[in-house]
C-alpha positions as CSV (number, residue, x, y, z in Angstrom):
1,M,-48.2,154.5,237.2
2,G,-47.0,158.1,236.6
3,N,-47.7,158.9,233.0
4,T,-45.0,161.1,232.5
5,E,-43.1,161.9,229.5
6,S,-39.7,160.5,231.0
7,N,-41.5,156.9,231.8
8,T,-43.6,156.9,229.0
9,Y,-43.0,155.2,225.8
10,D,-44.3,154.1,221.8
11,V,-43.1,150.7,222.7
12,I,-41.0,148.7,225.1
13,V,-38.9,145.8,224.0
14,I,-38.2,143.3,226.7
15,G,-34.5,141.8,225.4
16,A,-32.1,143.1,223.6
17,G,-31.5,139.9,221.6
18,I,-30.7,139.9,217.8
19,S,-34.6,140.0,217.1
20,G,-35.2,143.0,219.9
21,L,-32.5,144.7,218.3
22,I,-33.5,144.7,215.0
23,C,-37.2,145.4,216.1
24,G,-35.8,148.8,218.1
25,C,-33.6,149.6,215.0
26,Y,-37.0,149.7,212.5
27,L,-39.4,151.4,215.3
28,S,-36.8,154.0,216.4
29,K,-35.7,154.9,212.6
30,A,-39.6,154.8,211.7
31,G,-39.4,157.9,214.8
32,K,-41.3,155.8,217.2
33,K,-39.9,156.5,221.2
34,V,-38.5,153.1,221.8
35,L,-36.9,151.6,225.3
36,I,-35.2,148.2,225.1
37,I,-34.8,146.5,228.7
38,E,-32.3,143.9,228.8
39,Q,-31.1,141.7,231.8
40,H,-27.5,141.2,230.9
41,D,-24.7,144.0,230.9
42,R,-24.5,143.9,227.2
43,P,-26.9,143.3,224.1
44,G,-26.9,140.3,221.8
45,G,-28.1,137.4,223.9
46,Y,-26.1,134.2,221.7
47,F,-24.2,136.7,219.9
48,T,-22.2,138.0,222.6
49,S,-18.5,138.1,223.4
50,F,-16.2,137.7,226.7
51,R,-13.1,138.4,227.5
52,R,-11.0,135.9,230.0
53,K,-7.1,136.4,230.8
54,G,-6.6,138.2,227.8
55,F,-8.5,136.3,225.7
56,L,-11.5,137.2,223.5
57,F,-14.0,134.5,223.0
58,D,-17.4,134.6,221.4
59,A,-19.8,133.2,224.0
60,A,-22.0,131.1,221.7
61,A,-22.7,132.4,217.8
62,H,-19.8,132.9,216.0
63,S,-20.8,133.1,212.6
64,F,-24.2,133.2,210.4
65,G,-25.3,132.9,206.9
66,N,-28.2,133.8,204.6
67,Y,-25.4,137.4,204.1
68,R,-25.8,136.6,200.2
69,E,-26.9,139.0,197.9
70,G,-30.5,139.1,198.0
71,G,-30.7,137.3,201.3
72,H,-33.1,138.6,203.7
73,V,-30.0,139.0,206.2
74,R,-27.6,141.0,204.0
75,K,-31.0,143.3,203.1
76,I,-31.9,144.1,206.9
77,L,-28.4,144.8,207.8
78,T,-27.5,147.1,205.1
79,D,-31.0,148.9,205.1
80,L,-30.4,149.7,208.9
81,G,-26.7,150.8,208.1
82,V,-24.6,147.8,210.4
83,P,-21.8,147.3,207.3
84,E,-20.6,150.9,208.2
85,L,-20.6,150.2,211.9
86,A,-19.1,146.3,211.3
87,R,-16.7,144.7,209.4
88,I,-18.6,141.7,207.7
89,K,-16.2,138.9,206.2
90,R,-16.8,135.3,205.0
91,C,-15.0,132.3,205.8
92,N,-13.9,129.8,202.7
93,P,-14.6,127.1,202.7
94,S,-17.5,127.6,205.7
95,D,-17.7,124.1,207.1
96,M,-16.1,120.9,206.3
97,V,-17.0,117.6,207.9
98,I,-13.9,115.4,208.9
99,A,-15.5,111.7,208.7
100,P,-13.9,108.2,209.2
101,E,-13.2,107.6,205.6
102,C,-13.3,111.3,203.9
103,I,-13.4,114.8,204.1
104,V,-16.3,116.7,203.3
105,T,-15.6,120.6,202.0
106,Y,-18.4,123.2,201.6
107,W,-17.2,125.8,199.8
108,N,-18.7,129.4,199.4
109,D,-19.6,128.6,195.3
110,V,-21.8,125.3,195.7
111,P,-20.4,123.9,192.3
112,S,-17.3,123.4,193.9
113,T,-19.1,121.7,196.9
114,I,-21.0,119.6,194.4
115,A,-18.1,118.4,192.5
116,G,-16.4,117.2,195.8
117,L,-19.3,115.7,197.4
118,S,-19.4,113.7,193.9
119,N,-15.9,112.9,193.9
120,I,-16.4,111.0,197.4
121,F,-19.7,109.7,196.5
122,P,-19.8,109.0,192.6
123,H,-22.9,106.5,193.0
124,E,-24.6,109.5,193.6
125,E,-23.9,112.2,192.0
126,K,-26.9,112.9,189.8
127,N,-28.8,112.7,193.3
128,I,-26.1,114.7,194.7
129,V,-26.9,117.6,192.2
130,N,-30.6,117.7,192.3
131,F,-30.5,117.7,196.1
132,F,-29.0,121.0,195.9
133,K,-31.4,122.3,193.3
134,F,-33.8,121.4,195.5
135,I,-32.6,122.9,198.5
136,S,-32.0,125.9,196.6
137,S,-35.8,126.3,195.2
138,A,-37.6,125.1,198.3
139,G,-40.3,127.6,199.5
140,I,-43.8,128.0,201.2
141,S,-45.4,124.9,199.0
142,D,-43.0,122.5,199.8
143,F,-43.5,123.7,203.7
144,V,-46.6,122.7,203.5
145,K,-46.0,119.4,201.6
146,L,-43.5,118.1,204.2
147,K,-44.9,120.2,207.2
148,D,-45.2,116.2,209.0
149,K,-42.4,114.9,207.5
150,T,-38.6,114.7,209.2
151,F,-35.2,115.9,207.6
152,D,-34.3,111.9,207.2
153,F,-37.5,111.6,205.3
154,L,-35.7,114.2,202.9
155,L,-32.6,112.8,202.5
156,R,-33.8,109.2,201.6
157,Q,-36.0,110.5,199.1
158,F,-33.0,111.5,197.3
159,F,-29.7,109.6,198.7
160,I,-29.3,105.8,199.1
161,D,-26.0,105.3,200.6
162,S,-26.3,106.6,204.6
163,R,-22.9,107.7,204.6
164,L,-23.8,110.6,202.5
165,R,-26.3,111.0,204.5
166,S,-24.9,111.6,207.8
167,V,-22.0,114.0,206.2
168,L,-25.4,116.2,205.2
169,A,-27.1,115.7,208.2
170,L,-24.6,116.5,210.3
171,P,-24.1,120.7,210.1
172,V,-27.8,120.6,210.2
173,F,-27.8,118.5,213.7
174,G,-25.0,121.0,215.1
175,N,-27.3,124.2,213.3
176,G,-30.4,122.6,214.7
177,G,-30.1,120.3,218.1
178,L,-32.0,117.7,216.6
179,P,-31.1,114.4,214.9
180,P,-32.4,114.0,211.1
181,S,-34.8,111.7,212.4
182,R,-36.4,114.1,214.6
183,L,-36.0,117.3,213.0
184,Q,-38.7,118.8,210.7
185,A,-38.2,118.2,207.3
186,F,-38.5,121.7,206.1
187,S,-36.4,123.2,209.2
188,G,-33.6,121.3,208.1
189,I,-33.8,122.9,204.6
190,K,-33.4,126.0,206.3
191,I,-30.3,125.2,208.1
192,F,-28.8,123.5,205.3
193,S,-29.4,126.7,202.8
194,E,-28.7,129.0,205.3
195,F,-26.1,128.1,207.0
196,I,-24.0,125.6,204.9
197,V,-25.0,126.5,201.2
198,D,-24.8,130.6,202.5
199,G,-22.9,130.3,205.7
200,G,-19.6,131.0,207.6
201,Y,-20.2,135.1,207.9
202,Y,-18.5,136.9,210.9
203,T,-18.1,140.5,212.3
204,E,-14.4,141.1,212.4
205,G,-12.9,141.6,215.9
206,G,-15.5,139.1,217.2
207,I,-19.7,138.4,217.2
208,Q,-19.9,141.1,219.3
209,A,-19.5,143.7,216.9
210,L,-23.0,143.2,215.4
211,P,-24.8,143.6,218.6
212,N,-22.8,146.5,219.5
213,A,-23.9,147.8,215.9
214,L,-27.4,147.5,216.2
215,A,-27.4,148.6,219.7
216,N,-25.6,151.9,218.2
217,I,-28.3,152.3,215.4
218,V,-31.2,152.5,218.0
219,K,-29.5,155.1,220.0
220,H,-28.2,157.1,216.8
221,N,-32.1,156.9,216.1
222,G,-33.1,158.5,219.7
223,G,-34.1,155.0,220.7
224,A,-32.7,154.0,224.3
225,I,-31.4,150.6,226.0
226,V,-31.0,150.1,229.4
227,Y,-28.8,147.6,230.4
228,K,-28.9,145.2,233.6
229,K,-32.4,145.8,234.6
230,R,-35.0,142.9,234.6
231,V,-38.7,143.1,233.7
232,E,-40.4,141.5,236.5
233,K,-43.6,141.9,234.9
234,I,-46.0,143.1,232.4
235,I,-48.6,145.5,233.2
236,I,-52.3,144.8,232.1
237,Q,-55.3,146.8,232.3
238,N,-58.7,146.5,230.8
239,G,-57.3,143.4,228.6
240,A,-54.6,145.3,227.1
241,V,-50.8,146.3,228.1
242,T,-49.7,149.4,229.4
243,G,-46.4,148.5,230.6
244,V,-43.8,146.6,232.4
245,E,-42.6,147.0,236.1
246,L,-39.1,146.3,236.9
247,T,-37.7,144.4,239.4
248,N,-37.0,147.5,241.9
249,R,-40.7,148.3,241.5
250,E,-39.7,150.9,238.8
251,K,-43.1,151.2,236.0
252,L,-42.7,152.4,232.7
253,H,-45.5,152.9,230.7
254,G,-45.6,152.0,226.6
255,R,-48.6,151.4,224.9
256,I,-47.4,148.3,222.6
257,V,-45.0,145.6,224.6
258,V,-42.6,143.7,222.8
259,S,-41.7,140.5,224.3
260,A,-38.1,139.5,222.8
261,C,-37.7,136.9,225.5
262,D,-38.9,133.0,226.0
263,M,-42.2,132.8,225.2
264,R,-43.0,130.4,228.3
265,Q,-41.6,132.8,231.0
266,T,-43.8,135.7,229.7
267,Y,-46.8,133.7,230.1
268,T,-45.5,131.9,233.4
269,M,-43.8,134.7,235.0
270,L,-44.4,138.5,233.5
271,F,-48.0,138.1,233.6
272,G,-48.2,137.7,237.3
273,D,-51.6,136.4,238.6
274,H,-53.3,137.4,235.3
275,V,-54.7,134.6,233.4
276,V,-53.9,135.8,229.7
277,D,-54.7,132.3,228.1
278,D,-55.1,129.1,229.7
279,E,-54.9,127.3,226.1
280,V,-51.7,129.1,225.8
281,T,-50.4,128.2,228.7
282,K,-51.3,124.7,228.8
283,Q,-50.0,124.4,225.5
284,L,-46.5,125.7,226.2
285,N,-46.0,123.5,229.5
286,T,-46.6,120.6,227.4
287,M,-44.0,121.9,224.3
288,T,-40.1,121.0,224.5
289,P,-37.0,123.2,224.3
290,S,-34.5,122.7,221.8
291,L,-31.7,121.2,223.5
292,S,-28.8,123.6,225.1
293,T,-25.4,123.2,224.3
294,F,-22.3,122.5,226.0
295,I,-19.1,124.7,224.7
296,L,-15.5,124.7,225.6
297,Y,-13.4,128.2,225.1
298,M,-9.8,127.6,224.6
299,G,-7.1,130.3,224.5
300,L,-3.9,129.0,222.4
301,R,-0.8,129.7,222.8
302,E,0.1,130.1,219.2
303,P,-1.5,128.5,215.8
304,F,-0.7,124.9,215.0
305,K,-1.2,122.7,212.1
306,E,-3.0,120.2,213.1
307,T,-6.2,122.2,213.1
308,P,-8.4,123.3,210.0
309,K,-8.1,126.9,208.6
310,A,-9.2,129.5,211.0
311,G,-12.8,130.5,211.1
312,V,-13.9,126.8,209.5
313,N,-16.9,125.2,211.6
314,S,-15.2,122.0,212.0
315,W,-17.6,118.8,212.2
316,Y,-16.0,115.8,213.6
317,L,-18.0,112.7,212.7
318,T,-16.8,109.4,214.3
319,D,-20.1,107.6,214.3
320,W,-22.1,107.2,211.3
321,D,-25.1,106.8,213.7
322,L,-26.4,110.2,214.3
323,D,-28.8,108.7,216.1
324,A,-27.1,107.0,218.6
325,T,-24.9,110.2,219.2
326,Y,-28.3,111.9,219.8
327,S,-28.6,109.3,222.4
328,R,-25.2,109.9,223.8
329,V,-26.0,113.6,224.3
330,E,-29.7,113.1,225.7
331,R,-27.3,111.0,228.4
332,C,-24.6,113.2,228.9
333,D,-21.9,111.1,228.0
334,F,-19.5,113.0,226.3
335,S,-16.3,110.1,226.8
336,D,-17.5,108.3,223.5
337,V,-19.8,111.3,221.8
338,G,-19.9,110.5,218.0
339,A,-19.9,113.8,216.6
340,F,-18.6,117.7,217.9
341,M,-17.8,120.9,216.4
342,F,-14.2,122.6,216.8
343,R,-13.8,126.4,215.1
344,V,-10.3,128.3,215.2
345,S,-11.0,131.9,215.5
346,P,-10.0,133.8,212.2
347,D,-7.5,135.5,214.3
348,Q,-6.0,132.0,215.3
349,K,-5.8,133.2,219.4
350,T,-8.5,130.8,220.4
351,A,-10.3,128.0,219.6
352,L,-14.1,127.1,220.5
353,A,-15.6,123.6,220.5
354,F,-19.7,122.5,221.1
355,I,-21.6,119.7,221.4
356,G,-25.8,119.5,221.9
357,A,-26.6,118.8,225.7
358,P,-29.5,118.2,228.0
359,Y,-30.5,121.2,231.0
360,Y,-31.3,118.3,233.9
361,S,-31.1,121.1,236.6
362,R,-29.0,123.6,237.8
363,S,-27.5,121.7,240.2
364,F,-26.5,118.8,237.9
365,W,-24.2,120.9,235.8
366,K,-23.2,122.5,239.3
367,E,-22.2,119.1,240.0
368,N,-20.9,118.0,236.7
369,K,-19.7,121.0,234.6
370,R,-16.0,120.0,235.4
371,K,-15.9,116.5,234.6
372,T,-17.9,117.1,231.8
373,A,-15.4,119.6,230.7
374,D,-12.5,117.1,230.9
375,E,-14.8,114.4,229.3
376,F,-14.9,116.3,226.1
377,F,-11.5,117.9,226.1
378,A,-10.5,114.4,225.8
379,R,-12.7,113.2,223.2
380,I,-12.1,116.4,221.3
381,E,-7.9,115.8,221.8
382,H,-8.5,111.8,220.8
383,S,-9.5,113.8,217.3
384,I,-7.1,116.4,217.3
385,P,-3.9,115.1,218.8
386,G,-1.6,117.7,220.3
387,L,-4.3,120.2,221.3
388,R,-3.8,120.2,225.1
389,E,-0.3,121.7,224.1
390,Q,-1.4,124.3,222.7
391,V,-4.0,125.4,224.9
392,A,-3.0,127.8,227.5
393,Y,-6.6,128.5,229.3
394,I,-9.7,126.5,228.7
395,E,-13.1,127.7,230.3
396,A,-16.6,126.0,230.0
397,A,-19.9,127.0,229.5
398,S,-22.8,124.5,230.4
399,P,-26.6,124.7,229.3
400,A,-27.2,126.0,233.5
401,T,-24.3,128.6,231.9
402,L,-26.4,129.7,229.1
403,E,-30.0,129.7,230.7
404,R,-28.3,132.3,233.6
405,Y,-26.4,134.5,231.3
406,T,-29.6,134.8,228.4
407,L,-32.8,133.6,230.7
408,N,-33.3,131.2,227.9
409,Y,-35.4,128.6,229.5
410,Q,-33.6,125.7,230.4
411,G,-30.6,127.1,228.1
412,A,-32.4,126.2,224.8
413,A,-30.1,127.0,221.8
414,F,-32.8,127.2,219.2
415,G,-36.0,128.1,221.0
416,W,-38.6,125.3,221.3
417,A,-37.4,122.3,219.5
418,K,-38.2,122.0,215.6
419,S,-39.7,118.5,215.8
420,P,-42.9,118.1,213.2
421,S,-45.4,117.7,215.8
422,Q,-44.6,121.1,217.5
423,M,-44.6,123.1,214.2
424,S,-47.6,124.5,214.6
425,A,-47.7,125.6,217.8
426,I,-44.3,127.3,217.0
427,M,-46.3,129.0,214.4
428,A,-49.0,130.3,216.1
429,C,-46.6,131.6,218.9
430,K,-46.6,135.0,217.5
431,S,-49.9,136.2,218.2
432,S,-51.3,137.3,221.4
433,R,-55.2,137.8,223.0
434,L,-54.0,140.9,225.0
435,Q,-53.9,144.4,222.9
436,G,-50.4,146.1,222.6
437,L,-48.6,142.6,223.2
438,L,-46.3,141.0,220.6
439,F,-43.8,138.4,220.7
440,T,-40.4,138.1,218.4
441,G,-37.3,135.9,218.5
442,H,-36.5,132.4,218.1
443,W,-39.3,131.2,220.4
444,T,-41.8,132.2,217.6
445,S,-39.8,131.4,214.7
446,I,-39.4,128.7,212.5
447,G,-36.2,129.4,211.3
448,F,-32.7,129.2,213.4
449,G,-30.2,131.8,214.6
450,L,-29.4,135.2,213.2
451,P,-31.7,134.5,209.3
452,G,-34.6,133.3,211.9
453,T,-34.2,135.9,214.4
454,C,-33.3,138.4,212.1
455,Y,-36.9,138.4,210.1
456,S,-38.6,138.0,213.3
457,G,-37.5,141.4,214.4
458,Y,-38.3,143.0,211.2
459,E,-41.5,141.2,211.0
460,T,-42.5,142.5,214.6
461,A,-41.7,145.9,213.5
462,R,-43.4,146.2,210.1
463,R,-46.8,144.5,212.1
464,I,-46.8,147.3,214.3
465,L,-45.6,150.3,211.9
466,K,-48.6,148.7,209.9
467,K,-51.2,148.7,212.1
468,E,-50.4,152.5,213.2
469,I,-50.7,153.4,209.6
470,T,-53.9,151.7,209.2
471,R,-55.3,153.2,212.3
């Protein structure tokens, strides 16, 4: 490999998702020569937008949380200068649950949310207050206590009413890919505190504005990002990484390589013939990825009164039994699915709906994508009468679609499934026995979405810079 100035970097980052971008921002800001390699034609991973027939759609992520004063997402994005490049706003309320017997509203201020819940479930008022107090103060000691428990176990410690438990759990289910009976308790706490209590933030003009801002910061600090380039393998010499090789056989030298992509792919594909760590490889092959999602993108003729306020994540609940809903989802039965999320964009020009979905295979989704889209749309229309007349254009994304655009294993929406049995393995995923190789992103985090990936990228950059200082 030619060790020339033009193809030699301090750090090479594989993947321009949020975590890779955050990591690249901090490293380039610290004066490191950074290269980020992205196989897609734009940065962001799941935080991307696209245009069809004149409509602008957010591909997967459409809002985020943990941007309050004191939240680490606000601290990181402000530290990097993102608010100067992208206008971040918040919808109030952030979320609503439309259930058979009630509508629960999650306002930006917690007291209003508590008051609303207490009005609907007066017999649980004291428990509701205690639950929100616990959620806001839960820390590492609670993680240890609840390590082997489920979110359902936690909810049952506070509430008797099963309907209230379902109302509180539905947005957590939607943002975590598992029903409360299967989701690790502390993961449920973090989703609730970061997506529901402190959720509803978005970038004006589409979610793509956020990764675009981060990419501009990397370049402004002297870093480089290349698109439509795919890493074929990580080059290893004498137990240390020395760079990467692209699909066109181009070799790039880097003393440190950060894998901000699917960890399973890193071990099973990017290492080539090298057996880096047999135990880790075997463990990864036994681990279960999270559910993917099935998404409908709808271009609207005009705003219509039947939908909730624009920008609100509206969770429709028609079956109180979330385990039954999960069972239908696993079977890809969308004709009578008991829960889904529907959101009108802040500019009221488009709408998005999604439900968790299994991967199965590419061939399955090639054959069943249209049928599933029709079934899902009919199910949504049943809850939102008049929707069909307002839709001018519709498109769908299946788990295979998400896998194709992001290369996430089986189109997983949240990395590894955050079940109690997998938490220890997920936490161990951050380290590698190879000198100069680090991992970052939602496959290495017990967190979710932007809060999880944002902090993971920050922490990875800090580890690299700390090593540089102590050498």
